[in-house]
DOTI-263970 format. One record per residue (C-alpha): residue in one letter; x, y, z; residue number from 0; chain. Coordinates in steps of 0.05 Angstrom, whole numbers, m for minus. Layout:
<pts>
+---+--------+--------+--------+-----+---+
! r !     xx !     yy !     zz !   k ! c !
+---+--------+--------+--------+-----+---+
! A !      X !      Y !      Z ! NUM ! A !
...
+---+--------+--------+--------+-----+---+
</pts>
This chain:
<pts>
+---+--------+--------+--------+-----+---+
! r !     xx !     yy !     zz !   k ! c !
+---+--------+--------+--------+-----+---+
! M !   2245 !   2273 !   3923 !   0 ! A !
! L !   2290 !   2335 !   3918 !   1 ! A !
! D !   2257 !   2364 !   3981 !   2 ! A !
! Q !   2270 !   2298 !   4017 !   3 ! A !
! L !   2343 !   2299 !   3997 !   4 ! A !
! Q !   2349 !   2371 !   4020 !   5 ! A !
! A !   2317 !   2353 !   4086 !   6 ! A !
! L !   2368 !   2297 !   4095 !   7 ! A !
! R !   2426 !   2344 !   4080 !   8 ! A !
! V !   2398 !   2396 !   4129 !   9 ! A !
! F !   2389 !   2344 !   4184 !  10 ! A !
! C !   2460 !   2318 !   4175 !  11 ! A !
! K !   2489 !   2389 !   4178 !  12 ! A !
! V !   2449 !   2407 !   4241 !  13 ! A !
! A !   2472 !   2342 !   4273 !  14 ! A !
! E !   2544 !   2356 !   4253 !  15 ! A !
! L !   2545 !   2428 !   4279 !  16 ! A !
! G !   2497 !   2419 !   4337 !  17 ! A !
! S !   2460 !   2483 !   4318 !  18 ! A !
! F !   2404 !   2504 !   4273 !  19 ! A !
! T !   2434 !   2573 !   4266 !  20 ! A !
! A !   2503 !   2548 !   4247 !  21 ! A !
! A !   2474 !   2497 !   4198 !  22 ! A !
! S !   2431 !   2550 !   4164 !  23 ! A !
! E !   2492 !   2595 !   4156 !  24 ! A !
! R !   2535 !   2539 !   4128 !  25 ! A !
! L !   2480 !   2517 !   4079 !  26 ! A !
! G !   2462 !   2588 !   4059 !  27 ! A !
! I !   2388 !   2582 !   4077 !  28 ! A !
! S !   2345 !   2615 !   4130 !  29 ! A !
! K !   2340 !   2588 !   4200 !  30 ! A !
! S !   2265 !   2579 !   4191 !  31 ! A !
! S !   2277 !   2536 !   4129 !  32 ! A !
! T !   2327 !   2495 !   4167 !  33 ! A !
! T !   2278 !   2484 !   4224 !  34 ! A !
! R !   2221 !   2467 !   4176 !  35 ! A !
! H !   2262 !   2415 !   4138 !  36 ! A !
! V !   2280 !   2378 !   4201 !  37 ! A !
! R !   2209 !   2382 !   4229 !  38 ! A !
! Q !   2179 !   2355 !   4164 !  39 ! A !
! L !   2230 !   2298 !   4164 !  40 ! A !
! E !   2212 !   2279 !   4235 !  41 ! A !
! E !   2138 !   2282 !   4219 !  42 ! A !
! R !   2147 !   2238 !   4158 !  43 ! A !
! L !   2187 !   2187 !   4199 !  44 ! A !
! G !   2142 !   2192 !   4260 !  45 ! A !
! V !   2202 !   2197 !   4308 !  46 ! A !
! R !   2242 !   2253 !   4341 !  47 ! A !
! L !   2312 !   2257 !   4312 !  48 ! A !
! L !   2339 !   2316 !   4352 !  49 ! A !
! N !   2334 !   2339 !   4424 !  50 ! A !
! R !   2326 !   2414 !   4426 !  51 ! A !
! T !   2342 !   2459 !   4485 !  52 ! A !
! S !   2354 !   2534 !   4489 !  53 ! A !
! R !   2428 !   2520 !   4494 !  54 ! A !
! K !   2443 !   2462 !   4446 !  55 ! A !
! V !   2417 !   2411 !   4397 !  56 ! A !
! S !   2435 !   2337 !   4405 !  57 ! A !
! L !   2416 !   2272 !   4371 !  58 ! A !
! T !   2366 !   2224 !   4400 !  59 ! A !
! E !   2382 !   2150 !   4399 !  60 ! A !
! M !   2338 !   2142 !   4337 !  61 ! A !
! G !   2372 !   2204 !   4308 !  62 ! A !
! R !   2441 !   2173 !   4315 !  63 ! A !
! A !   2420 !   2109 !   4280 !  64 ! A !
! Y !   2386 !   2148 !   4225 !  65 ! A !
! L !   2446 !   2195 !   4216 !  66 ! A !
! E !   2492 !   2135 !   4206 !  67 ! A !
! S !   2447 !   2107 !   4152 !  68 ! A !
! V !   2434 !   2170 !   4113 !  69 ! A !
! T !   2506 !   2195 !   4116 !  70 ! A !
! S !   2529 !   2136 !   4074 !  71 ! A !
! I !   2472 !   2146 !   4026 !  72 ! A !
! L !   2488 !   2219 !   4016 !  73 ! A !
! E !   2562 !   2203 !   4007 !  74 ! A !
! D !   2545 !   2153 !   3953 !  75 ! A !
! L !   2500 !   2203 !   3919 !  76 ! A !
! D !   2554 !   2257 !   3922 !  77 ! A !
! E !   2604 !   2209 !   3892 !  78 ! A !
! A !   2555 !   2191 !   3836 !  79 ! A !
! D !   2545 !   2265 !   3822 !  80 ! A !
! Q !   2619 !   2277 !   3820 !  81 ! A !
! S !   2631 !   2217 !   3776 !  82 ! A !
! I !   2580 !   2242 !   3725 !  83 ! A !
! A !   2610 !   2311 !   3727 !  84 ! A !
! R !   2680 !   2282 !   3715 !  85 ! A !
! E !   2654 !   2240 !   3657 !  86 ! A !
! A !   2622 !   2301 !   3626 !  87 ! A !
! Q !   2691 !   2332 !   3624 !  88 ! A !
! M !   2727 !   2268 !   3603 !  89 ! A !
! P !   2683 !   2208 !   3585 !  90 ! A !
! A !   2704 !   2145 !   3621 !  91 ! A !
! G !   2682 !   2074 !   3636 !  92 ! A !
! K !   2664 !   2014 !   3594 !  93 ! A !
! L !   2626 !   2020 !   3529 !  94 ! A !
! R !   2594 !   1954 !   3509 !  95 ! A !
! L !   2582 !   1947 !   3434 !  96 ! A !
! T !   2558 !   1894 !   3386 !  97 ! A !
! A !   2567 !   1895 !   3310 !  98 ! A !
! P !   2564 !   1846 !   3251 !  99 ! A !
! S !   2621 !   1796 !   3248 ! 100 ! A !
! W !   2651 !   1829 !   3185 ! 101 ! A !
! F !   2665 !   1892 !   3225 ! 102 ! A !
! G !   2731 !   1860 !   3245 ! 103 ! A !
! I !   2764 !   1899 !   3188 ! 104 ! A !
! G !   2817 !   1952 !   3184 ! 105 ! A !
! R !   2768 !   2008 !   3168 ! 106 ! A !
! F !   2728 !   1999 !   3232 ! 107 ! A !
! A !   2792 !   1987 !   3273 ! 108 ! A !
! K !   2817 !   2055 !   3251 ! 109 ! A !
! V !   2752 !   2087 !   3274 ! 110 ! A !
! L !   2760 !   2054 !   3342 ! 111 ! A !
! A !   2834 !   2074 !   3347 ! 112 ! A !
! N !   2817 !   2147 !   3332 ! 113 ! A !
! F !   2763 !   2145 !   3385 ! 114 ! A !
! R !   2810 !   2115 !   3438 ! 115 ! A !
! R !   2863 !   2167 !   3423 ! 116 ! A !
! Q !   2812 !   2222 !   3437 ! 117 ! A !
! Y !   2779 !   2187 !   3497 ! 118 ! A !
! P !   2831 !   2142 !   3529 ! 119 ! A !
! Q !   2789 !   2132 !   3593 ! 120 ! A !
! V !   2735 !   2095 !   3554 ! 121 ! A !
! D !   2746 !   2020 !   3550 ! 122 ! A !
! L !   2713 !   1984 !   3491 ! 123 ! A !
! D !   2680 !   1917 !   3499 ! 124 ! A !
! I !   2662 !   1893 !   3429 ! 125 ! A !
! A !   2623 !   1830 !   3411 ! 126 ! A !
! L !   2621 !   1814 !   3336 ! 127 ! A !
! S !   2563 !   1771 !   3314 ! 128 ! A !
! D !   2515 !   1767 !   3256 ! 129 ! A !
! R !   2461 !   1746 !   3305 ! 130 ! A !
! Q !   2414 !   1802 !   3325 ! 131 ! A !
! V !   2422 !   1802 !   3400 ! 132 ! A !
! D !   2376 !   1833 !   3452 ! 133 ! A !
! I !   2420 !   1890 !   3474 ! 134 ! A !
! V !   2377 !   1907 !   3535 ! 135 ! A !
! E !   2377 !   1836 !   3560 ! 136 ! A !
! E !   2452 !   1827 !   3548 ! 137 ! A !
! G !   2470 !   1894 !   3579 ! 138 ! A !
! L !   2499 !   1926 !   3516 ! 139 ! A !
! D !   2502 !   2001 !   3503 ! 140 ! A !
! V !   2501 !   2003 !   3427 ! 141 ! A !
! A !   2487 !   1955 !   3371 ! 142 ! A !
! L !   2510 !   1970 !   3300 ! 143 ! A !
! R !   2460 !   1940 !   3252 ! 144 ! A !
! V !   2457 !   1937 !   3177 ! 145 ! A !
! S !   2387 !   1936 !   3148 ! 146 ! A !
! T !   2346 !   1958 !   3089 ! 147 ! A !
! R !   2286 !   1968 !   3135 ! 148 ! A !
! L !   2303 !   1970 !   3209 ! 149 ! A !
! K !   2247 !   1955 !   3258 ! 150 ! A !
! T !   2261 !   1970 !   3331 ! 151 ! A !
! S !   2227 !   2001 !   3391 ! 152 ! A !
! L !   2294 !   2028 !   3415 ! 153 ! A !
! L !   2329 !   2092 !   3397 ! 154 ! A !
! A !   2363 !   2085 !   3329 ! 155 ! A !
! Q !   2409 !   2133 !   3291 ! 156 ! A !
! E !   2424 !   2125 !   3217 ! 157 ! A !
! L !   2499 !   2130 !   3205 ! 158 ! A !
! C !   2513 !   2118 !   3132 ! 159 ! A !
! T !   2497 !   2076 !   3070 ! 160 ! A !
! I !   2535 !   2013 !   3054 ! 161 ! A !
! R !   2536 !   1983 !   2983 ! 162 ! A !
! F !   2534 !   1908 !   2972 ! 163 ! A !
! P !   2567 !   1891 !   2906 ! 164 ! A !
! L !   2559 !   1824 !   2872 ! 165 ! A !
! V !   2629 !   1792 !   2873 ! 166 ! A !
! A !   2665 !   1730 !   2851 ! 167 ! A !
! S !   2735 !   1703 !   2846 ! 168 ! A !
! P !   2769 !   1709 !   2778 ! 169 ! A !
! T !   2781 !   1634 !   2783 ! 170 ! A !
! L !   2705 !   1626 !   2778 ! 171 ! A !
! V !   2691 !   1684 !   2732 ! 172 ! A !
! P !   2755 !   1697 !   2692 ! 173 ! A !
! H !   2727 !   1757 !   2654 ! 174 ! A !
! Q !   2671 !   1807 !   2662 ! 175 ! A !
! L !   2604 !   1779 !   2642 ! 176 ! A !
! Q !   2566 !   1820 !   2591 ! 177 ! A !
! H !   2494 !   1804 !   2609 ! 178 ! A !
! P !   2460 !   1783 !   2675 ! 179 ! A !
! E !   2429 !   1722 !   2640 ! 180 ! A !
! T !   2498 !   1690 !   2636 ! 181 ! A !
! L !   2496 !   1682 !   2712 ! 182 ! A !
! N !   2442 !   1629 !   2708 ! 183 ! A !
! G !   2466 !   1565 !   2740 ! 184 ! A !
! F !   2527 !   1595 !   2773 ! 185 ! A !
! P !   2541 !   1573 !   2845 ! 186 ! A !
! W !   2511 !   1620 !   2897 ! 187 ! A !
! L !   2534 !   1634 !   2968 ! 188 ! A !
! E !   2471 !   1648 !   3010 ! 189 ! A !
! Y !   2470 !   1692 !   3072 ! 190 ! A !
! R !   2419 !   1661 !   3119 ! 191 ! A !
! Y !   2397 !   1727 !   3150 ! 192 ! A !
! F !   2381 !   1757 !   3082 ! 193 ! A !
! P !   2356 !   1698 !   3040 ! 194 ! A !
! L !   2351 !   1708 !   2965 ! 195 ! A !
! E !   2348 !   1633 !   2948 ! 196 ! A !
! G !   2395 !   1647 !   2890 ! 197 ! A !
! R !   2345 !   1690 !   2854 ! 198 ! A !
! L !   2374 !   1758 !   2834 ! 199 ! A !
! Q !   2336 !   1814 !   2801 ! 200 ! A !
! F !   2369 !   1860 !   2750 ! 201 ! A !
! G !   2314 !   1908 !   2729 ! 202 ! A !
! P !   2263 !   1865 !   2691 ! 203 ! A !
! T !   2312 !   1807 !   2687 ! 204 ! A !
! Q !   2313 !   1753 !   2740 ! 205 ! A !
! V !   2368 !   1701 !   2742 ! 206 ! A !
! E !   2373 !   1638 !   2783 ! 207 ! A !
! L !   2437 !   1612 !   2813 ! 208 ! A !
! E !   2450 !   1545 !   2847 ! 209 ! A !
! T !   2459 !   1553 !   2922 ! 210 ! A !
! V !   2520 !   1515 !   2945 ! 211 ! A !
! I !   2528 !   1544 !   3015 ! 212 ! A !
! H !   2479 !   1571 !   3067 ! 213 ! A !
! S !   2514 !   1608 !   3123 ! 214 ! A !
! N !   2498 !   1655 !   3180 ! 215 ! A !
! S !   2568 !   1684 !   3175 ! 216 ! A !
! T !   2586 !   1739 !   3126 ! 217 ! A !
! T !   2659 !   1725 !   3139 ! 218 ! A !
! M !   2650 !   1652 !   3119 ! 219 ! A !
! L !   2616 !   1672 !   3054 ! 220 ! A !
! Y !   2672 !   1722 !   3040 ! 221 ! A !
! Q !   2725 !   1668 !   3048 ! 222 ! A !
! A !   2685 !   1620 !   3005 ! 223 ! A !
! A !   2679 !   1673 !   2950 ! 224 ! A !
! R !   2754 !   1686 !   2951 ! 225 ! A !
! T !   2768 !   1612 !   2940 ! 226 ! A !
! G !   2722 !   1611 !   2879 ! 227 ! A !
! M !   2666 !   1570 !   2911 ! 228 ! A !
! G !   2612 !   1616 !   2886 ! 229 ! A !
! V !   2582 !   1685 !   2874 ! 230 ! A !
! A !   2564 !   1727 !   2935 ! 231 ! A !
! M !   2534 !   1794 !   2952 ! 232 ! A !
! L !   2580 !   1824 !   3005 ! 233 ! A !
! P !   2589 !   1891 !   3040 ! 234 ! A !
! E !   2636 !   1936 !   3002 ! 235 ! A !
! W !   2676 !   1952 !   3065 ! 236 ! A !
! L !   2693 !   1878 !   3070 ! 237 ! A !
! V !   2715 !   1868 !   2998 ! 238 ! A !
! E !   2744 !   1936 !   2978 ! 239 ! A !
! E !   2816 !   1914 !   2984 ! 240 ! A !
! D !   2802 !   1850 !   2946 ! 241 ! A !
! L !   2770 !   1890 !   2890 ! 242 ! A !
! K !   2831 !   1935 !   2886 ! 243 ! A !
! S !   2880 !   1876 !   2885 ! 244 ! A !
! G !   2838 !   1835 !   2836 ! 245 ! A !
! S !   2829 !   1775 !   2883 ! 246 ! A !
! L !   2754 !   1789 !   2874 ! 247 ! A !
! I !   2718 !   1822 !   2816 ! 248 ! A !
! E !   2652 !   1859 !   2818 ! 249 ! A !
! L !   2600 !   1833 !   2770 ! 250 ! A !
! F !   2559 !   1884 !   2731 ! 251 ! A !
! P !   2587 !   1946 !   2766 ! 252 ! A !
! A !   2547 !   1991 !   2720 ! 253 ! A !
! L !   2481 !   1963 !   2744 ! 254 ! A !
! P !   2448 !   1989 !   2808 ! 255 ! A !
! G !   2467 !   1943 !   2865 ! 256 ! A !
! M !   2438 !   1931 !   2933 ! 257 ! A !
! E !   2447 !   1983 !   2987 ! 258 ! A !
! A !   2432 !   1981 !   3061 ! 259 ! A !
! K !   2435 !   2030 !   3119 ! 260 ! A !
! L !   2481 !   2025 !   3179 ! 261 ! A !
! F !   2444 !   2042 !   3243 ! 262 ! A !
! A !   2467 !   2052 !   3314 ! 263 ! A !
! V !   2414 !   2024 !   3361 ! 264 ! A !
! C !   2419 !   2045 !   3434 ! 265 ! A !
! S !   2393 !   2008 !   3494 ! 266 ! A !
! S !   2360 !   2069 !   3526 ! 267 ! A !
! R !   2309 !   2116 !   3495 ! 268 ! A !
! R !   2314 !   2167 !   3551 ! 269 ! A !
! Y !   2386 !   2171 !   3575 ! 270 ! A !
! L !   2451 !   2162 !   3538 ! 271 ! A !
! S !   2515 !   2164 !   3578 ! 272 ! A !
! V !   2566 !   2216 !   3557 ! 273 ! A !
! R !   2613 !   2161 !   3531 ! 274 ! A !
! V !   2558 !   2134 !   3486 ! 275 ! A !
! Q !   2541 !   2203 !   3461 ! 276 ! A !
! V !   2613 !   2221 !   3442 ! 277 ! A !
! F !   2623 !   2152 !   3410 ! 278 ! A !
! L !   2561 !   2159 !   3366 ! 279 ! A !
! K !   2581 !   2230 !   3346 ! 280 ! A !
! Q !   2651 !   2210 !   3326 ! 281 ! A !
! L !   2627 !   2146 !   3291 ! 282 ! A !
! A !   2576 !   2185 !   3250 ! 283 ! A !
! E !   2628 !   2237 !   3231 ! 284 ! A !
! S !   2680 !   2184 !   3212 ! 285 ! A !
! L !   2632 !   2144 !   3169 ! 286 ! A !
! S !   2591 !   2200 !   3137 ! 287 ! A !
! S !   2654 !   2235 !   3113 ! 288 ! A !
! R !   2666 !   2175 !   3068 ! 289 ! A !
! D !   2595 !   2149 !   3067 ! 290 ! A !
! G !   2622 !   2079 !   3077 ! 291 ! A !
! R !   2655 !   2080 !   3009 ! 292 ! A !
+---+--------+--------+--------+-----+---+
</pts>
């Protein structure tokens, strides 16, 4: 393929200058190489592209038509090469990203703002959804996924750990409970994509809560928990301000809670654009420095 491209470039230069000698000098290759490239190109096509005399070189009718076609192809290729070279110096273009719905929080917005300040030529197209979308089919570059055991055939990078505390409104639980058994019968807010059916395990102790809401939206469960509708297991990033202000309390903070990993899944296993590479690098640095806490 590279030899074919070189042959096209040589042919165009010979046609432009009307001389094999001048073309070889301009391209920095020998005259014999210049002649060989054009001859092999003609043999592959099965047509004569150039008329050769001892005094000049001119295009045949087929040569003129071919020159017009390949010139635009080579111009497009040169522009693509230049575009990639420019992006390597300053990443640019649109970066399409999907993440869970609860990523619409200040912490993640700050990460994006820092990225945009450093790479202002990259436009972010962000779709927030708790549904696990097919990023290849939907033309996305990166999917941020939270999982305890991620299964994917695509390229995945672990970014950090996120804790999921058990929380409730103080209107529902006015004071800290002393033993997990006291949770039995409490209303439970169930996340459809991680079903626990209200059964929570605390070491050897299992408690059963009464499910009052099933939802595929973490944000919905968060709002329901804040209003006192039930107990929920929510990502710490989402509830950290509520825990500080006291609008939510963490139940049994001394006991080990659930943790999950945040992964960045990329649509390509072989090639990542420069803008995706720098985004993942900055995201990993931003999150790992605080480990999502």
